[in-house]
C-alpha positions as CSV (number, residue, x, y, z in Angstrom):
1,M,104.8,89.1,106.9
2,A,106.1,91.7,108.5
3,V,102.9,93.5,109.9
4,T,102.8,97.1,110.4
5,K,100.2,99.1,112.2
6,N,99.3,101.0,107.8
7,S,100.0,97.4,106.3
8,P,98.1,97.4,103.4
9,I,97.8,93.6,103.7
10,V,97.8,90.8,106.3
11,S,98.5,87.2,106.1
12,T,96.0,84.0,107.2
13,D,98.7,83.7,109.5
14,W,98.3,86.8,111.0
15,L,94.8,87.0,111.3
16,F,94.3,83.6,113.3
17,E,96.8,84.7,115.3
18,H,95.0,87.8,115.8
19,L,91.4,86.9,115.5
20,E,90.4,87.1,119.2
21,A,92.4,90.7,119.7
22,P,89.1,92.7,121.6
23,D,90.4,95.7,118.6
24,I,89.9,93.3,115.4
25,V,86.8,93.6,113.2
26,V,86.6,91.0,109.9
27,V,84.9,92.6,107.1
28,H,83.4,89.4,104.9
29,A,83.3,91.7,101.4
30,V,80.3,91.1,98.9
31,L,79.1,91.8,95.5
32,A,76.8,90.4,93.3
33,F,78.3,89.9,90.5
34,E,78.5,86.4,89.3
35,K,76.9,85.2,92.0
36,T,73.3,86.5,93.3
37,L,72.8,87.8,96.3
38,E,71.2,85.2,97.4
39,E,74.2,82.6,96.7
40,L,76.5,85.2,98.6
41,T,74.2,85.3,102.0
42,A,73.9,82.0,101.7
43,E,77.7,81.3,101.6
44,Y,78.1,83.9,104.3
45,D,75.9,82.0,106.5
46,N,77.5,78.6,105.7
47,G,80.6,79.5,105.9
48,R,82.6,82.6,106.8
49,I,86.0,83.7,109.3
50,P,84.7,83.6,112.6
51,S,82.6,87.1,113.8
52,A,82.9,88.0,110.4
53,V,80.4,90.7,109.3
54,M,78.8,90.9,106.0
55,F,79.5,94.2,103.5
56,D,77.7,94.3,100.8
57,V,79.5,96.3,98.0
58,D,75.9,96.8,96.2
59,V,74.1,98.4,99.4
60,V,76.5,100.8,101.6
61,A,76.3,103.1,98.4
62,D,75.0,106.1,96.9
63,S,71.4,104.9,96.2
64,N,70.0,108.6,94.7
65,D,73.1,107.5,92.0
66,P,71.9,105.8,88.8
67,L,75.6,104.3,88.6
68,P,76.3,101.3,90.2
69,H,78.0,101.1,94.0
70,M,78.8,104.6,93.4
71,L,80.0,106.2,97.3
72,P,77.9,107.1,100.0
73,P,78.1,110.2,101.4
74,A,79.6,110.5,104.3
75,E,76.8,110.3,107.2
76,K,75.3,107.2,105.1
77,F,78.5,105.2,105.7
78,S,79.1,106.0,109.5
79,S,75.3,104.9,110.1
80,M,75.9,101.9,108.3
81,M,79.6,101.3,109.9
82,R,78.3,101.8,113.5
83,K,74.9,99.4,113.1
84,M,77.5,96.9,111.6
85,G,79.4,97.3,114.9
86,I,82.4,98.5,113.4
87,G,83.9,101.4,115.0
88,D,86.7,103.8,115.6
89,G,90.0,102.7,117.1
90,Q,89.2,99.0,115.6
91,R,91.6,97.1,113.1
92,I,90.0,96.3,110.0
93,V,90.7,93.3,107.9
94,V,88.3,92.8,104.6
95,Y,88.2,89.6,102.6
96,D,85.7,88.0,100.3
97,T,85.2,84.4,98.9
98,S,87.0,85.5,95.8
99,G,90.4,85.6,96.9
100,N,90.2,89.3,95.9
101,F,87.4,91.0,93.7
102,C,85.5,93.4,95.9
103,A,87.4,92.9,99.2
104,S,89.8,95.7,97.4
105,R,86.8,98.2,97.0
106,V,85.7,97.7,100.8
107,W,89.2,98.6,101.7
108,W,89.3,101.5,99.8
109,M,86.1,102.8,100.8
110,F,87.4,102.7,104.5
111,K,90.3,104.5,103.4
112,T,88.7,107.1,101.7
113,F,86.5,108.2,104.7
114,G,90.1,108.2,106.8
115,V,90.4,104.7,108.4
116,E,93.9,104.0,108.0
117,D,94.1,101.1,109.5
118,V,92.5,98.8,107.3
119,C,94.0,95.7,105.2
120,V,93.4,93.1,102.9
121,L,93.3,89.8,103.5
122,D,95.8,87.8,101.3
123,G,94.5,85.0,99.4
124,G,90.8,86.0,100.9
125,L,88.3,82.8,102.0
126,P,89.5,80.5,99.9
127,K,93.3,80.6,100.9
128,W,91.8,80.7,104.7
129,I,89.7,77.3,103.8
130,A,92.4,75.8,101.8
131,E,94.9,76.1,105.2
132,G,92.2,74.0,107.7
133,K,91.4,77.3,109.5
134,P,88.6,77.8,111.7
135,L,85.2,78.7,109.9
136,A,81.8,79.8,111.6
137,D,78.5,79.3,110.2
138,G,74.5,80.0,110.8
139,E,73.1,82.8,112.0
140,P,75.9,85.6,113.3
141,R,76.4,86.8,117.0
142,P,74.5,90.3,117.1
143,R,77.2,93.0,117.1
144,Q,76.8,95.7,119.3
145,E,76.6,99.4,117.6
146,R,80.0,101.5,118.1
147,H,80.3,104.7,117.3
148,F,82.2,105.6,114.2
149,T,83.5,108.8,112.2
150,A,83.5,109.4,109.3
151,R,86.8,111.7,107.7
152,F,86.4,112.0,103.9
153,Q,89.5,112.2,101.7
154,S,88.7,113.7,98.7
155,M,92.5,112.4,97.2
156,G,91.2,109.3,97.2
157,V,88.9,109.5,94.5
158,R,88.1,111.2,91.5
159,D,84.7,112.2,89.1
160,M,84.4,112.5,85.8
161,D,85.6,116.0,85.1
162,D,88.8,115.0,86.8
163,V,89.9,112.0,84.6
164,R,88.8,114.3,81.4
165,Q,91.5,116.4,82.5
166,A,94.0,113.8,83.4
167,V,93.2,112.5,79.4
168,Q,93.1,115.6,77.9
169,S,96.4,116.9,79.1
170,G,98.5,113.1,79.3
171,P,101.1,112.5,81.7
172,S,103.6,114.1,79.9
173,Q,102.3,117.5,80.1
174,G,101.3,117.3,83.9
175,G,98.2,115.3,83.5
176,D,97.6,112.2,86.5
177,Q,98.4,108.9,84.9
178,V,94.9,106.7,84.5
179,I,95.4,103.2,84.4
180,D,92.4,101.0,83.2
181,A,92.1,97.7,85.1
182,R,90.1,95.9,82.3
183,S,91.4,93.0,80.6
184,S,93.8,93.9,77.1
185,D,90.7,93.1,74.6
186,R,88.4,95.3,76.9
187,F,90.9,98.2,76.6
188,T,91.4,97.6,73.0
189,A,87.5,97.2,72.1
190,K,88.3,93.5,70.7
191,E,85.8,92.6,73.5
192,K,82.6,94.6,73.4
193,E,81.3,95.6,77.1
194,T,78.9,93.6,78.9
195,R,76.2,96.6,79.6
196,D,74.0,98.5,77.5
197,G,75.0,101.6,75.9
198,L,78.6,101.3,76.6
199,R,81.0,101.8,74.1
200,S,83.7,99.7,73.2
201,G,88.0,101.1,74.2
202,H,89.6,103.1,76.9
203,M,90.1,106.9,77.7
204,P,92.8,108.6,75.7
205,N,96.5,108.7,77.4
206,A,95.2,106.0,79.4
207,L,97.5,102.9,80.1
208,N,96.9,98.9,80.8
209,V,97.6,97.2,83.7
210,Y,94.8,93.7,84.0
211,Y,93.9,94.2,87.9
212,K,94.3,90.1,87.4
213,D,98.6,90.3,86.9
214,T,98.9,91.6,90.6
215,M,98.1,88.8,92.1
216,N,99.5,85.5,92.3
217,E,97.4,82.1,91.0
218,N,96.1,81.9,94.7
219,A,95.0,85.5,94.7
220,T,97.9,86.4,96.9
221,M,99.5,90.0,96.0
222,K,102.5,89.9,94.3
223,T,105.5,91.6,96.7
224,A,106.1,94.6,96.4
225,Q,109.4,94.4,93.9
226,E,107.1,92.4,91.2
227,L,104.3,95.1,91.3
228,K,106.4,97.8,90.9
229,A,108.1,96.0,88.0
230,L,104.4,95.8,86.4
231,F,103.4,99.1,86.7
232,E,106.6,100.2,85.1
233,A,106.6,98.0,82.5
234,A,102.9,99.1,81.4
235,G,104.3,103.2,81.4
236,V,103.8,103.9,84.9
237,D,105.9,106.5,86.6
238,L,105.8,105.8,90.1
239,K,106.8,108.6,91.7
240,K,103.4,110.7,90.0
241,P,99.5,110.6,91.3
242,T,98.1,108.0,89.3
243,I,94.4,107.6,89.0
244,T,92.7,104.0,88.3
245,T,89.4,103.1,86.9
246,C,87.6,99.5,85.5
247,G,84.4,98.5,84.9
248,S,82.8,99.9,87.7
249,G,84.8,101.5,90.1
250,V,85.6,97.6,92.1
251,T,88.3,96.3,90.2
252,A,90.7,100.0,90.0
253,A,90.7,99.7,94.1
254,I,92.9,96.4,93.2
255,L,95.2,98.7,91.8
256,T,95.4,101.1,94.2
257,L,96.1,98.5,96.3
258,G,99.0,97.0,94.2
259,L,100.2,100.7,94.1
260,E,100.6,101.0,97.0
261,I,102.3,98.3,98.0
262,A,104.2,99.1,95.6
263,G,105.4,102.3,97.6
264,H,103.1,104.9,95.9
265,K,100.7,106.3,97.3
266,A,99.3,109.1,95.6
267,S,96.7,106.7,93.6
268,A,92.5,107.6,93.4
269,V,89.8,105.4,92.2
270,Y,87.5,107.4,89.5
271,D,84.5,105.8,91.2
272,G,82.0,105.9,87.8
273,S,84.9,104.2,85.7
274,W,83.8,102.5,82.1
275,T,80.4,102.4,83.3
276,Q,79.9,106.3,83.6
277,W,83.1,107.1,80.9
278,G,81.6,104.5,77.9
279,A,78.1,105.8,78.0
280,V,78.1,109.6,77.6
281,P,78.9,110.6,74.3
282,E,81.0,113.8,75.0
283,N,84.1,111.4,76.3
284,D,86.7,110.7,74.1
285,V,87.0,106.6,73.3
286,V,90.0,105.1,71.7
287,E,90.2,101.8,70.1
288,G,92.8,99.5,69.3
């Protein structure tokens, strides 16, 4: 894999070769979803990529917002990154234990706070383990605090008002394209939402690209040409701005990663996603 300074993904072989480089920091992303935080912490303690620091998406979040794991204020993000030993001038490589579930969310968070040199480990920890690459366990070595500067990039994130404006006009009238990362059954309301109080369906004029379709069976990302074809088949115009959305703003970031690999740079994440949209009675919802 040819790796440039701002490549959005890197291979396990590349990370293995550069693991001891002084400017590399490896981030082990976790999000309590199908597993508890206790289980995820145990996994981190029992087998992680050497020197990796754990990043909990639910903790590095806006604790004053009732919505789950919303983007934190810049000063909170800076403070938490400093304490984690992540600083300016480092190359950040993010992975998770699923291959790519919440790693892309963490990648997007760093990008939104102005970090350009951040990437996702293609295939994540499962691929690393399958290749017999080294693991660390036990209590992690304390990391020295570093100076971290958060520079909020407003174009990387959208709120509900932005999405309302986009779906009201639709792409044909100049609005941003909204791409939903949820499964087709959730998008069409064949499958009910799991969160209480949420209607089923999708936003008017939204397009649907299931996040799992951006990846191969081993959770590596598809090639730029394959991703371009995938998005175009769903009706996405890669020359126009996009807003990605999902259930709670996590897998939407996988679409944003896929769009960037495909050469599309003008993509933002709707942070509140369906958890916010579907709970507000005034928002239009389309079924089918």
